[in-house]
C-alpha atoms as one frame of an Amber mdcrd trajectory, in Angstrom:
protein
 -10.472 -18.873   6.369  -7.036 -18.070   7.430  -6.060 -19.852  10.724  -4.908
 -18.126  13.946  -1.440 -19.184  13.178  -1.693 -17.766   9.724  -2.804 -14.565
  10.861   0.217 -14.106  13.242   1.148 -13.669  16.858  -0.945 -11.161  18.931
  -4.208 -11.707  17.329  -6.980 -12.853  19.506 -10.194 -14.789  18.567 -13.721
 -14.001  19.799 -16.551 -16.464  20.188 -17.869 -15.327  16.889 -14.689 -16.073
  15.173 -13.586 -12.396  14.599 -10.295 -10.727  15.535 -10.722  -8.846  18.876
  -7.108  -7.732  18.976  -7.163  -3.992  20.140  -4.794  -3.063  17.623  -6.090
  -3.646  14.141  -5.234  -1.805  10.695  -6.387  -2.451   7.156  -4.547  -0.829
   4.373  -6.350  -0.560   1.027  -3.891  -0.500  -1.930  -4.563  -0.512  -5.802
  -2.037  -2.857  -7.036   0.551  -5.274  -5.816   3.880  -3.315  -4.856   1.981
  -0.232  -3.783   1.851  -1.595  -0.382   5.427  -1.816  -0.009   6.387   1.393
  -1.875   4.138   3.570   0.333   3.609   1.615   3.585   5.922  -1.206   3.787
   7.537  -0.062   6.859   4.641   0.662   8.621   3.170  -2.661   7.936   6.426
  -4.316   9.210   6.312  -1.999  12.396   2.858  -2.993  13.532   3.172  -6.479
  12.437   6.302  -6.847  14.750   4.390  -5.130  17.351   1.705  -7.683  17.374
  -1.122  -5.825  15.543  -3.360  -7.505  13.153  -2.158  -6.080   9.946  -4.436
  -6.842   6.884  -3.621  -5.474   3.222  -6.425  -5.321   0.806  -5.346  -5.207
  -2.899  -7.752  -4.013  -5.452  -6.365  -5.589  -8.577  -3.596  -8.005  -9.740
  -1.853  -5.072 -11.354  -2.151  -6.609 -15.009  -1.300  -3.700 -16.890   2.036
  -2.945 -15.352   5.142  -2.462 -17.153   7.813  -5.238 -16.842  11.605  -4.579
 -15.836  13.322  -8.022 -16.454  13.627  -8.700 -20.076  13.215 -12.542 -19.478
   9.592 -11.776 -17.985   8.442  -9.265 -20.728   6.102 -11.925 -22.510   3.933
 -11.895 -19.265   2.609  -8.520 -20.154  -0.955  -7.606 -21.122   0.416  -7.007
 -24.546   1.683 -10.662 -24.952   0.725 -13.412 -22.718  -1.356 -11.359 -20.274
  -0.142 -13.487 -17.316   1.435 -10.608 -15.295  -1.423 -10.563 -12.825  -0.976
 -13.977 -11.740   2.733 -13.555 -11.560   2.551 -10.476  -9.135   0.215 -12.387
  -6.889   3.281 -14.423  -6.313   5.489 -11.461  -5.805   2.700  -9.983  -3.396
   2.828 -12.947  -1.334   6.526 -12.949  -1.075   6.369  -9.295   0.025   3.747
 -10.212   2.682   5.977 -12.957   4.137   8.819 -10.196   4.287   6.781  -7.862
   5.829   5.133 -10.298   8.299   1.472  -9.132   7.774  -1.444 -11.022   9.418
  -3.577 -11.499   6.247  -4.122 -10.246   2.662  -7.476 -10.030   0.817  -8.292
  -9.055  -2.722 -11.171  -6.572  -3.171 -14.234  -8.707  -4.255 -12.119 -11.811
  -4.294  -8.847 -12.548  -6.435  -9.461 -11.330 -10.015 -12.625  -9.683  -9.534
 -11.348  -6.210 -10.438  -8.601  -5.458 -13.255  -5.809  -3.011 -13.481  -7.354
  -0.024 -15.301  -4.254   1.279 -16.389  -3.904   5.020 -17.143  -6.764   7.286
 -17.892  -7.550   6.946 -21.809  -5.833   3.700 -22.484  -7.831   0.628 -23.631
  -7.444  -1.050 -20.480  -9.604   1.311 -18.966 -12.572   0.090 -20.979 -12.128
  -3.476 -19.923 -15.259  -4.899 -18.497 -13.543  -5.792 -15.093 -11.628  -2.534
 -14.980 -11.600  -1.144 -11.539 -12.517   2.260 -12.466 -15.408   1.007 -14.670
 -16.949  -0.648 -11.575 -19.663   0.814  -9.283 -18.180   2.491  -6.391 -20.720
   1.346  -3.947 -20.560  -2.039  -4.989 -16.617  -1.862  -4.346 -17.370  -0.059
  -1.172 -19.644  -2.895   0.199 -17.008  -5.434  -0.748 -14.601  -3.436   1.225
 -17.050  -2.802   4.077 -17.685  -6.678   4.409 -13.803  -7.069   4.916 -14.074
  -4.344   7.434 -16.995  -5.700   9.397 -15.031  -9.116   9.545 -11.816  -7.820
  10.805 -13.048  -4.721  12.995  -9.861  -2.803  12.553  -9.519   0.334  14.463
  -7.410   2.100  11.726  -7.810   2.010   7.847  -5.049   3.324   5.610  -5.269
   4.453   1.993  -4.412   7.168  -0.725  -5.377  10.811  -0.753  -7.783  12.266
  -3.247  -5.041  12.413  -6.020  -4.006   8.688  -5.475  -0.573   9.908  -4.662
   0.333  10.472  -8.075  -2.919  10.295 -10.089  -3.300   6.976 -11.244  -6.997
   6.241 -11.733  -7.041   3.011  -9.689  -5.375   4.872  -6.721  -7.863   7.435
  -6.767 -10.684   4.609  -6.889  -9.392   3.118  -4.077  -9.422   6.501  -2.183
 -12.902   6.785  -3.023 -13.936   3.272  -2.081 -12.303   3.588   1.220 -13.748
   6.921   2.011 -17.127   5.600   1.475 -16.584   2.185   3.436 -14.414   3.189
   6.278 -16.066   5.994   7.933 -19.244   3.906   8.224 -17.657   0.885   9.478
 -18.645   0.479  13.175 -15.084  -0.383  14.239 -13.028   2.276  12.317 -11.939
   5.138  14.556  -9.325   6.818  12.215  -8.778   6.743   8.512  -5.273   7.967
   7.220  -3.950   8.826   3.795  -0.382   7.763   3.058   1.754  10.568   1.421
   5.548  11.535   0.833   7.013  14.075   2.976   8.534  16.723   0.789  11.254
  17.567   3.387  12.196  13.751   3.636  12.253  13.207  -0.236  14.502  16.352
  -0.744  16.813  15.096   2.054  16.752  11.700   0.672  17.849  12.942  -2.674
  20.560  15.115  -1.563  22.000  12.171   0.274  21.710  10.111  -3.044  23.515
  12.778  -4.723  26.335  12.721  -2.219  26.983   9.054  -2.462  27.570   9.413
  -6.276  26.360   6.795  -8.692  23.480   5.032  -7.370  22.436   2.967 -10.598
  19.341   5.136 -11.275  18.621   8.655 -12.574  18.324  11.040  -9.561  15.572
  13.384 -10.104  15.620  17.026  -9.516  14.002  18.420  -6.286  10.349  18.771
  -6.974  10.269  15.967  -9.696   8.761  13.456  -7.427   5.214  13.800  -6.120
   5.212  15.101  -2.226   2.991  16.548   0.188   4.085  19.639   2.251   5.253
  19.005   5.673   2.741  21.328   7.352  -0.111  19.037   6.124   1.247  15.958
   7.374  -0.244  14.863  10.781   1.639  11.335  11.489   5.081  10.377  11.242
   5.817   6.715  11.770   9.295   5.737  12.554  10.178   2.493  10.331  13.922
   2.583  11.235  14.035  -0.864  12.941  11.985  -2.222  10.323  13.321  -0.635
   7.048  15.276  -3.761   5.907  11.987  -5.513   5.821  10.559  -2.813   3.479
  13.774  -3.345   1.185  13.094  -7.054   1.111   9.612  -6.572   0.186  10.467
  -4.072  -2.643  12.889  -6.695  -3.979  10.174  -9.312  -3.955   8.339  -7.309
  -6.600  10.969  -7.966  -9.412   8.697  -7.311 -12.238   7.966  -3.800 -11.087
  10.770  -2.446  -8.733  14.510  -2.354  -8.878  16.393  -2.095  -5.495  19.455
  -0.114  -5.135  21.516   1.315  -2.013  19.093   3.395   0.063  16.686   3.745
  -2.804  14.499   2.004  -5.376  13.316   2.769  -8.796  10.334   1.728 -10.984
  10.634   0.893 -14.717  11.261   4.525 -15.465  14.688   4.190 -13.702  14.108
   7.337 -11.622  15.603   6.955  -8.015  13.306   7.188  -5.180  14.815   7.502
  -1.467  13.647   5.511   1.277  13.117   7.612   4.486  13.543   6.083   7.910
   9.968   7.207   8.564   6.639   6.919   6.793   4.085   9.830   6.379   0.339
  10.133   6.963  -2.315  12.778   6.804  -5.256  12.203   9.239  -8.484  12.183
   7.271 -11.098  10.995   9.686 -10.956  10.578  13.502  -9.495  12.125  16.591
  -6.202  13.863  16.341  -5.014  13.533  19.879  -2.230  10.898  20.177  -2.022
  10.302  16.494   1.450  12.310  15.816   3.529   9.184  15.949   1.333   6.216
  16.201  -1.682   5.197  14.094  -3.264   3.857  17.239  -1.987   6.664  19.575
  -4.889   7.725  21.998  -7.301   5.210  20.803  -9.166   2.727  23.346
């Protein structure tokens, strides 16, 4: 069990040992690095404000591609040690962001990175997408019952960009979170079309950034009319970059952007964007907890 000190400042403990802090959020992600890419600034902001911030990671990301050549033999195609290495990267990212706690769905190593649809990894006996949704939802539900967050965050029904594990994380969360007694809101993390377009324009204006700058519309985004919640991460944006840099096997960090193994630049806006999927709208425009009791 993680101690009060390890959980971080601002977390009170009740007589039953559960967290009683009024502000608690659980973010459900598929693989190590997803938390930093999509919600790193939000994690850092609420952690700095004293909220209880817990990240749940569904797999170790064993099927990820590897950027540094010196680490290539860790891959599933060779030593198959990438998952353990990425757990260390995830821990470093957590220190950079300052979250209160981290959990693996079902325990570390229970579920394996499924890879993309149609690949042999999807047939692995521990592949996340091969597991039972209800079993996985019960595992997440146990975490929610213990931590009692008001807010839960995960991906939209498309998983952000269509990865099967992201879609499964969405499915698990949308079963478990609405039926958890403490949860008042569920959000989907998305990318703002306007922010991405503006960010790419700024990268083009700076000239060479070390990565390929994609055309407008090439990166997956959500129309801004569909976005309900904008979280200002300006004061914590540097922490997001530090967390991205911690995921060295998966992410290359540049000036005002980052790239995955495909070498395509992705801008880092000064805000992160969400769609409210469950719970009251009032007060949620600029604060995940806004208006909640």
